[in-house]
N, C-alpha and C positions, 0 to 999 in steps of 0.2 A: 296500965300495962301496955297500951297501944302507942307505938312510936310513929311519928309522922315525918315523912321526908319528901313532901310533894312540891317544894318550891320550884323544881325544874321538871316536874312530871309532864310527860307528853299527853297524858290523859287526866282529866280532873277527878275521875272516880272509877271504881271497879265494883261490879255486882256479880255475885255468884249464885247460881241456882242448880238444883239437882240433888245429888246424893252425897255419900260420905267422903268421896274424894275431895269435895269442896266444903263440906260442913265444918263449921268452926265452933259448934256448941248449941245449935238450935234445938236439939233433942233433949237437952238436960232436964227440962221441966215437963216433958211429955210423959204420959203413962205408957211407956214402951220399954221393951227389953233391948231395943236397938239404941243404946246409949253407952258412953264410955267415959263418964266423968268420975273415974275412980282409978286407983293405982292398979297395974303399972302403966296405964295409958298416961301420956304426958311425962313420962319419966325423964326424957331429955328436953322437955320444954323449959322455958324460962322459969326458974325456981322449982323445977320438978313438979309442976302443977298439972293435974288432969283437968282440962278445960272443956272436954266434950269433943275434942278433935280425935278422929279415928286413926291414931298412930302414936309413935313414941315422942314426937315433937310437933313441929309445924307441918301443916298439910299443904297441898299444891296451891290452893287459893292464896294462902299467906305468901308463899314463895314467889308466885307470879306477881302479886301486888307489889312486893318489894322489888322484883326485877324491873317492873315498869316505873319505879320511882314514886309510887303513890304512898305506900306505907308498908311496914314490915310485918304487921299483923292485921288480918281482916276480921273485924268483930262480927259475931253472930247477931243477927237482927233481934232475936228473941232473948238476948242477954239482958237481964234486968238492970245491969249496970251500964248499959249503952249510953254513951255521952253524945252531945251535939257534935263534937269533933269527929267521933266515929261515923256519924251520919253524913257529914259533909262530903267525905270522899269515898263512900262506899261501904257496903256490908255484905255478909253472906246470908242468903235465904235458904241455902241448901239444907236438906234433912237426910241424915244417914238412914239407909234402908229404903229410901224412896225410889220412885221410878215414874215412867210415863203411863203405865197401866195402873188404874185405880186399885186393882186387886193387890198390887205390890205394896202400896202404901197402907191401905186399910187393914191388911192382914198383919201388919206390924205396928199399927198405931202411930204412924209418922206422917209428915206433911207431904201430901201428894204434890208432884211437881206443878201441875196447873194451879193448885191451891196456893202455892208459893207466890203467885201473882197477887193474891189478896194482901199478903204482907207487903209486897212492893207498892201497891196502891196506897196502903197506909203510910208507908215510908215517904212517898211523894208528898203527902200532906204535911208530914213532919218537916221535910226538907224545905217546903214552901215557907213555913214559919221561921225556920232558921236563917235562910238566905234572904228572906224578905220580899220575894216576888216569884210569881209563877214563871216569868220569863227566864229568870236566872236558873230556876230548877230545870226548865226545859233545855237550857243550854248545857247544863251539867249532864243530863241524861243523854242528850244528843251526842256528846263527845266521850261518854264513858264507855268502858269495855264491859260487855256482858259475857260472862264466863259460864258455860253450861256443861254439866256432866250428867247424862241420863241414859239409861238403858242397861247398865250393868246388872242391877237387881231384877229387872224384868226378865232377862235371859237366865241369869244364874239361879234365881230363887223361884219366880213365878212360873217360868216355863220348864226348867230342867229339874228343879228340886221338888216341885209339887205337880199335881195333875190339873191345876186350875185352868190352864190354857192349852195343854198338850193335846187333849182330846178334841179341842175346838179348832186349832190351827196347826198346819204344818209349819216347819221352820221358815220357809220362804214367805208364807202368808203372815206369820206373826211378825217377822221383821218388816214386812210391808206395812203392817198396822202400826208398828212402832214409828216408822217414818211419818205416817199420817198424823200420829199424836205429836211428833216433834214439830212438824210443819205448823200445826195449829198453835202450839205453844210459842213458837218463834213469831208467828203472825200477831199473836196477842201482845207480845213484848214490843213488836214494831209499832202497833197501834198506840202503845203507851209512850212512844217516843224513842225507843232504843234503835240505834243504827249500826253499832259496831259489835259484832258477835264472834266469839271464839268458842266453837262447839267441840267438845271432846268426844272421841269415839270410845268404845268400851275397851277394857283391859283384855288381855288374853285369858279369858275366864276359865278355860280348861286347865290352865297352869297355876291357878291360885292354890295355895296350900290346902284350903278346905276341900277342894275338888280332888287334888292329888292324894291326900291322906284318906279320904273316904272311899274313892272309887278307882284309884290308880294302881291298886295291887301292892304287892310287897316292894316293888321298885318305885312306887309313888310316881307313876308316869303321868304326863299331861293327858287330858282327855281331848282327843283331837276333834271329836264330833261337837263338843261345846265350843272349842276354838273356831271351828268352821262356821258355826252359827254367829259367833261374835264378829268374825271377819266379814261375813255376808252383810250383817247390819252396818258395819263400818263402811263398806263399799257403797251401800245404798245411801248412807248418811252423807258421805262426801259428794256423791252425785247430786243429791237433793240440795245441798248448800250451794253448789255451783249454779243450779237452776235459780235459787233464790237470789243470787247475786245479780241476775238479769231481770227478775220479776218484781222485786221489792225496791222501788225507786229510792235511791239515796242510801241504801243499806249495803254493808259489806260483811261477808261471812268468810271465816277461815276455819277449815277443818283441822283439828288437832289430833294427830295420831298418837294414841296411848298404847295401842296394841303392839306395834313392832318394836318400839324402844324397850318395853318391858319384856317382850319375848326374847329380845337380844340379850338382856340381862340374864334371863333364864338359860339361854343356850350358850352364852359366852361370859360367865360370871367373873372370871379372873380379870377380864379386860377393864372392868370398872371397880375392882377390888372387893367383889362379893365372894363369899365362900359357900353360904347355904341358900339354895333356891327352892327347895321342895318343902321346907317347913317355915312356919312363922317363928319370930323370936319369942313370942309369948302367946298366952291366952287360947291355947288349943289343948284338947285332951291328950295329944301326943307330945305336948310341950308344957308339962305342969309347972315348971319353974322358968321364969323369964331368962333369956340368954344374957350373957355379960355385956356383949357389944353388938347393939342393933345395926351398926354400920356394916357389919359383915353379912347382913341378911337383906335380900331383896324385899321381903315382906315382913311386916311387923306381927301380924296375926293371920287368921285364916283367909283374909281377903284384901288387906290394905297394905300398900307399899310403905316402907320405912321413910323417914325424913330424908335419908341419904338418896334413896331411889328418886323421890320427888325432886330433890336438889340437883340430881344428875340429869334429869329429863328437862327441868324447867328452863335453862338458858335457851335451848332451841325453840321452845314455845314462846318465850318472851320475844325473841327475834322475829318469829313468824308474825306475832301480833303487831309488833312495831312496823314491820315491813308491809303487812297486808292491810292493817287497819289504821295506821297512823295518819294517812292522808287519803282523801277521796279522789281529788283531782291533781294530777302531776303534770299535765300538759298545758293547761290554760292558766290564766291569771284570774284573780278574784275580780279585778276591775280594770278600767282604763285601757282597754284594748278594743280593736275593731271587732274581734271575736267575742268580747265580753262587754257589750255596751251597757248592760245593767249590772249594778253592783251585786256581788254574790251575797247570800244571806249569812254565810258563816265562813269567815276567812280562815278559821282553824282547820278547815278541810282542804285547804290549798297550800301547796309548797310555795307558790309565788303569788305576790300581791298584784303585780302588774306585769308589764312586758319583760322586766328583768330584775325585779327586787323580791327577795324572800319575804314571807309573812313573819309577823312577830313570833308565831308558833315555831316556824322553821328555825329562827335564831335561838329561841329558848331551848329547842331540842338539841341544837348543835353546841350551844355554849358550855354545858357541863364538861364536854370532852376537851374543849379548848382550855378551860380553866384548869382542868386536871393536868393537861400537858404543860401549861405554864408553871404550875406549882411544882411539878416533877422536875422540870428542866432548869427552871430559873430560881427556885427557892434557895 
């Protein structure tokens, strides 16, 4: 079912870690209630199949992988039918319901975000055998995109829906702790060879249908105090990623804003063709029958965006990733200059090879647009 379009990809692979925003089916065989490999999930997916994706169709990790030209579906690493081709250019390790806090994962029986690193280590060994050398594996990981979404469930479930952490931490203290956990996780990925990170902030958690229908009163209002906590974490996360850009040598981090685009859908739904913002299309006590057209809804269920929401947000994210993570050095050449007396280790991180000539990667990144224009104008 996985279609590959990576001949002209700017990045050799993409790896997803975190929660249900990026999970493509890793929970299917876990003993957990946090799974969705059943109808009506996947109703608008290829063949109407419920694959374990938390939505009506593809999820954000699929759509970003397609936007980057890598492939149009990102396989779940724990999929028993995982193929060598799936492994070559990336998989998802994310687990719906998971988070940075171990309580978040253990309370639901899902894969804790730091434990997803164990799957990644296992993946590295498999990739070694497929590509034939550790050096080739390191090159793939070095140039791959690492997409991470973590924090949504820590705030929405562990902090605000239970008393597990609320009596132990204030909101500022808990969000600080979440940043500490995030920093540790990113450092561990860096130590395993990752260098290009796109880290998602949390959604506007107080405006999710689950929150609005449970605690928003008869008008189903957004819960501002939860949104304020989410916004606080996101600001701290953005600041931390900027710091890591200077402290982790050779790494690049981009903060991906999920909060404001989705909040804009909620506040100005008609602009993007949405009609219902307070309810999910399905799978809630207040919505016993799935809606007819999920594209009219911002959210599919109690807490997950519809495929249309993801597809509307994704182009901006793809451009941010390409612009911020596509090349490391834009001012120097890889070699053959007075300022570059030693040949660089990895030409794919450079726009220019020498004093005035682009690298092969630059040409390969530009070429698809040239080909498309030739075909359109001269065919």
